C-alpha positions in Angstrom: -12.9 58.8 -39.7 -13.9 57.2 -36.4 -12.9 54.0 -34.7 -14.7 51.3 -32.6 -14.2 51.4 -28.9 -12.8 47.9 -28.3 -11.0 46.8 -31.4 -10.2 50.0 -33.1 -12.0 49.0 -36.3 -12.1 51.9 -38.8 -15.5 53.6 -39.3 -15.4 55.8 -42.4 -17.7 58.8 -42.2 -20.3 59.8 -44.8 -17.9 62.2 -46.5 -14.8 59.9 -46.4 -13.6 58.2 -49.5 -14.0 54.4 -49.3 -10.5 52.8 -49.1 -10.2 49.1 -49.8 -7.1 48.9 -47.5 -9.3 50.1 -44.6 -11.8 47.4 -45.3 -9.1 44.7 -45.5 -7.5 46.0 -42.2 -10.8 45.7 -40.5 -11.4 42.2 -41.7 -7.8 41.1 -40.7 -8.5 42.6 -37.2 -11.8 40.8 -36.9 -10.2 37.5 -38.0 -7.5 37.9 -35.3 -10.0 38.9 -32.6 -12.1 35.8 -33.3 -9.1 33.4 -33.0 -7.5 34.5 -29.7 -4.8 32.7 -27.7 -5.8 31.9 -24.1 -3.7 33.1 -21.1 -4.7 30.7 -18.2 -2.8 32.9 -15.7 -5.3 35.7 -16.2 -7.6 35.6 -13.2 -11.2 36.9 -13.8 -11.9 40.0 -11.8 -15.5 40.8 -13.0 -18.3 39.6 -15.3 -17.2 42.0 -18.0 -17.6 43.6 -20.4 -14.3 42.3 -21.8 -12.6 41.4 -25.0 -13.0 37.9 -26.4 -9.4 36.9 -25.5 -10.0 38.0 -21.9 -13.1 35.8 -21.7 -11.3 32.8 -23.1 -8.4 33.4 -20.7 -10.7 33.7 -17.7 -12.6 30.5 -18.6 -9.3 28.5 -19.0 -8.1 29.9 -15.7 -11.2 28.6 -13.9 -11.0 25.2 -15.7 -7.4 24.9 -14.5 -8.4 25.8 -11.0 -11.2 23.2 -11.0 -9.1 20.3 -12.4 -5.9 21.2 -10.4 -3.8 20.4 -13.5 -0.8 22.4 -14.7 -2.4 22.9 -18.1 -6.1 23.8 -18.4 -6.6 21.3 -21.3 -5.3 18.3 -19.4 -7.8 15.6 -18.5 -8.9 15.8 -14.8 -8.2 13.0 -12.4 -12.0 12.7 -11.9 -15.1 14.2 -13.3 -18.8 14.5 -12.4 -19.6 11.2 -14.0 -17.2 9.6 -11.5 -19.4 10.7 -8.5 -21.6 7.7 -7.7 -24.0 6.7 -4.9 -22.9 3.1 -4.6 -19.5 1.6 -4.1 -17.8 1.4 -7.5 -14.1 0.9 -8.3 -12.2 4.1 -9.2 -15.2 6.3 -8.5 -15.9 9.1 -6.0 -18.6 8.1 -3.4 -21.4 10.6 -2.8 -22.8 11.1 0.7 -26.5 10.4 1.2 -29.2 12.9 2.1 -28.1 12.9 5.7 -24.5 13.7 4.8 -23.4 10.2 5.7 -21.8 7.3 3.8 -24.5 5.4 1.9 -25.8 2.0 3.1 -23.9 0.4 0.3 -20.8 1.0 2.3 -21.9 0.8 5.9 -24.8 -1.7 5.6 -27.0 -1.3 8.6 -24.1 -0.3 10.8 -23.8 3.2 12.2 -20.1 3.7 11.4 -17.6 3.0 8.7 -15.9 0.1 10.5 -19.2 -1.8 10.6 -20.0 -1.2 14.3 -23.2 -0.1 15.9 -23.6 2.8 18.4 -24.0 0.4 21.3 -20.4 -0.9 20.7 -19.1 2.4 22.0 -19.0 3.9 25.4 -22.0 6.1 26.3 -21.7 9.8 26.8 -21.7 9.4 30.6 -18.9 6.8 30.5 -16.3 7.3 33.2 -12.6 6.6 32.9 -10.0 5.5 35.5 -8.4 8.2 37.6 -6.0 10.3 35.6 -3.1 9.1 37.8 -2.3 6.4 40.4 0.2 6.2 43.3 1.2 2.7 44.5 3.8 1.8 47.2 5.3 -1.6 48.0 8.3 -3.6 49.0 10.3 -5.8 46.6 13.2 -8.2 46.9 16.6 -7.7 45.2 16.5 -8.7 41.4 12.7 -8.9 41.3 10.7 -6.9 38.8 8.1 -4.3 39.6 4.7 -5.0 37.9 3.3 -1.8 36.4 -0.2 -0.9 37.3 -2.4 -1.8 34.3 -4.5 0.8 32.5 -1.9 3.5 32.4 0.5 4.5 29.6 3.1 6.3 31.7 5.0 5.1 34.9 7.6 6.6 37.1 9.3 4.8 40.0 11.3 5.8 43.1 13.2 3.1 45.1 15.0 3.1 48.5 16.5 0.5 50.8 14.1 -1.1 53.2 16.2 -3.8 54.8 19.4 -5.9 54.3 20.0 -9.3 55.9 23.8 -8.9 56.4 24.5 -11.0 59.4 21.6 -13.3 59.6 19.5 -10.6 61.3 17.4 -8.0 59.4 18.0 -4.4 60.2 16.6 -1.3 58.8 18.4 1.3 56.8 16.5 4.7 56.8 15.1 5.8 53.5 17.3 8.9 53.6 20.4 6.6 53.0 19.2 5.4 49.6 22.0 5.7 47.1 24.4 4.0 44.7 27.7 2.4 45.6 30.3 3.6 46.6 28.0 5.6 49.0 28.5 4.4 52.6 26.5 4.6 55.8 27.0 3.4 59.4 24.3 0.7 59.9 22.6 -0.3 63.3 25.0 -1.5 65.9 27.8 -2.1 63.4 30.4 0.6 63.1 31.7 -0.8 59.8 31.2 1.5 56.8 29.0 -0.3 54.4 28.7 0.2 50.6 25.2 -0.3 49.2 23.3 -0.2 45.9 19.6 0.6 45.5 18.6 1.2 41.9 16.0 0.4 39.2 16.4 -0.7 35.6 13.9 1.7 33.8 13.6 -0.8 30.9 13.1 -4.2 32.6 11.9 -2.7 36.0 14.3 -4.9 37.8 15.2 -3.7 41.3 18.8 -4.0 42.7 19.1 -3.6 46.4 22.1 -4.9 48.3 24.8 -4.0 50.8 28.4 -5.1 51.4 29.1 -7.1 54.6 32.2 -7.1 56.7 33.7 -10.0 54.7 33.4 -8.0 51.5 30.4 -10.0 50.1 27.3 -8.5 48.8 24.1 -9.3 50.6 20.6 -8.9 49.1 17.8 -7.1 50.7 14.4 -5.5 50.2 13.6 -2.1 48.6 10.7 0.2 49.2 9.2 1.5 45.9 6.8 4.2 44.9 5.0 4.0 41.5 3.4 7.1 39.9 1.3 6.1 36.9 -0.7 8.4 34.6 -2.3 8.7 31.2 
């Protein structure tokens, strides 16, 4: 007796006695082969030939991959009927022949936000310099105004002058510091405390020195601003 290559059905030879059990076994195997269970985890590796249960499994695997669902028989979130050419609620919008959004969305505009090309800077548009350096002098408790057009700013401050005795005198930039730093100033041999600082949040400058009588006297500060984008 011989057997089929794929399902092992019995093939009695010309000299074999016909056995009803063999026939019934063949029919049972055929019935089982025609009602396979799918295995959606079985990834197709070729176009066959393959057994029926393999084809069923491959097809369910590809359906699952297309729908993105956990189970191949679950309804997809969208289907081909949901792809439309005009704006419709709960549908997927199809691009036009130029691979752009259709006029039903953009109207006669060139972009999604309804603007035309002339609303944007041309290709040869030039921007401000990538950084800026500005210097100035500012009074105690005044605020530095940031240079507009830049996102980032950094400041350096130093004492320019203090009116301690009714007369202005200069304190060299190298003496800039924070109290209780001291320095001998001009003709006076008194050791003076001084403050020269900047509030990085409010950009308020503090610049003052202590006089002989122990009072604080305001002055002016030099500042440097470095701004960049």
